Structure formats: C-alpha cells, structure tokens
Phi, psi and omega in degrees: 000136180267128181281124183239018183302320182294329178291319178297319180295320180296321179294316179298316180297320178299314181295320179296320178295323178294316179300316179299318181295318179289331174295325179285320183287339175260001184048069191310313183292320177296318178299322177297319179296320179296313180293324176303315179299319179296319178294321177299319178294321177299312181293329178296326184268330188234123179279319181262125181201166175251161177296332177296323177303312182293322179295315181294321177294320179297311183296311180299314180295320181293320180296316180293316180296315179299321178294317180300313182291324178296317178297319176304317181286331175295313183291334184253015185300325181285320178287330177298329179296336186275345184253136181300321184293332188242356185296339182272357183300159186303321183285308178295332179276348179086007179295322176238149179268158179299321182298312184290327177289324177297315178298315179301313182297319180296313180295315181295315182297311180294322179294317180295315179296318179297318180296314180296319181292318185283312186283323182257276180195160182300330182297316180295324176293321179296315179296323177296320178297315179298318180299313181297313185293317182290322180291312186284318191249358176241304180297312185301307180291336183286343183298333179267000182260313188203150173299345177297350177303328180297320178294319179295316181291337180293333181291304176296335177291335180260343182300331176305332177292319177289328177297312179296319180295314181290328176297328182283320189237350176086002177208176179268123184251169176297319179297318179296320179293323178295313178299320176300315182293321178299314180295321181298310182292325180298327185293335180296300178296328180297306183288324181290328175295318177297316180297327179294312182294321185262016189305313182296319180293319179298322182296330178298330181264002179086014178267134174230092191257353177290150187289349180247142178291352181263011177072227183284074186243170177293329177299316178296318181296321180290327177292324175298315178299320180303315181286332174296320179296314180294326176297317179299319179293314182295329185290343178269356181302319178302323178288315182299324181274002177079016180277332180226172184255194187286333183295312178292328178300316180298313181296316181298318180292318178299312180297318181295320180290322177294319177297317179296320179300320178297322179291322177297319179299322178294321178297329183284310188251348177052037185258155175296328179298315179292323177296322178293321177296320177296320179298312180292326176298323180293326179298322182278328187301305192293316179292323180295315180297315182295318178297316180299316180295318181294313181297318180292322178296318181293000000 
C-alpha cells in the first residue's frame, strides 16, 4: 500500500489557503457588516419572519457584496501594489488570478441578484444590481479622479438598507429611506477618518479622498464635523416620525454625541490620533444605532 497522507494534507492546506484568499478578496468582515445592516433594515420593517428569510437575505446580500468588492479589487490590483496596506492582497500578490476572481465575481453577483429577486421580490434584486454596478464601475474608477468619489461610494454603501427594507415589504418605505439616509451620512465621517489615517498610503496610489484639496487640514476636519451634525439630526427622525420610541432615541443621541465629540476633537488638534479615534467610533456607532432602532421598533 502506498502512503498518501502527505498528499491529503497538501490538498487540505491548498483548500484552506484558497478559502483564506477568497475571504480577503471579498473583505469578509466588511461584507458581514454590510449584510448585517441589510438584515437590520429587514427586521425594522417586518415583525413576522422565518429564519429562512434571514438566511436567504444573508446569502443573497453576501454574494452581491462579495462580488462588488471583488470587482473593485480587480480594477485596483495595480494601485494596490503601490500601497503597503494592500500590497499583500490576493491579486497584487499573485495568490489569485484575475480570471478566476472575475469568474467568481460574475457567478456570485448574478447568483445573489437572482436569489434576492426570486425569493423576495424584483425590487430588492434591482437595488442590489444598482449597488453592485455603482460601487464597482462608478465609485472605483472615480477614486483617482476626485474626492467626490466618497459621495458616490456612499450611495451603494447605504443601498443595503433599502435592499433589506424592500425585501421585507416589497416597496420603498419612509422607514427604509430614513435608515438609508442615516447610513449615507455616517459614511462621510467614517470614510474620511480612514482617509485621514491612511492619507500617505493613499497618495502613493494616486488617491486623494479627503474632502479638502489641502489634505489633513482644518477645512477637511470641519467638513467631517458638518456631516456628523447632520447625522445626529437624521438619527432622531425615526422617533420624530413615530416609528420608534424614547429608549432608542436616548441610545441614538448618546452614540451621536460621542461620535460628534470625536469629530470636534479632530477639528481642535488635527492629529492622526484623533482621526483614528473617530474611525473606531464610527465602527461602533452604526451597529449600536441599528440594533437600538430595531429592538425599539419591535
């Protein structure tokens, strides 16, 4: 008998490395956060649901999000080589080929859109298509043209809320639009805080994503603060419209004020340390607010 244990081990290691590479090319954790937002919007709109509904929304949303991010990485493979933060990604490092990622993105994108359209309704599939196309083919190339790319990218970044909402009820509702607007406004300080911290690395790839042409300036910091203020105002809309109660209002205001304080601190000292604090504050803000709104609505 010929011993083949080492071959089996090599196959397992190969498969594990492939899974890891595809997790990187789809930005697995980011995709999970995006799908989480979509599920929160679904739960905000529908009290009665089955676990199959949530599973199907998760799978469909993850496939579309993963496809969008994969196309983004295909288009940016050359610029990714120039940045320390992204040079190790599967495409610039050669771990995955452009052809196999392209096939993966096409299959995942079409499958996700088809699943959302068939299981839920055509509107959710249409919104998913718009999200994929605008993120991959409008936002991505625009990043080397103008800082306005952040505004363009904020739209597909917020569309998962409308996808989840429309999947639940079959149309676009006031509640869905409010959740969409909160996510849209949140993305400005979120992305600009990241752009502030990563500014030097972004410049190596020709990206200038801060809202001011002067880079890490007081003008840029004040624009970040401006959107934090509007986010705080928009976040109380569910309470004002009678969609949620006072408990979520308290949580939303506390989170909004803490987020605002971080933006004020950046305006004062213009430091990378404050920008990093603002970035981490943004990570906590959106899931806490969405969970609070959903629980209070239910």
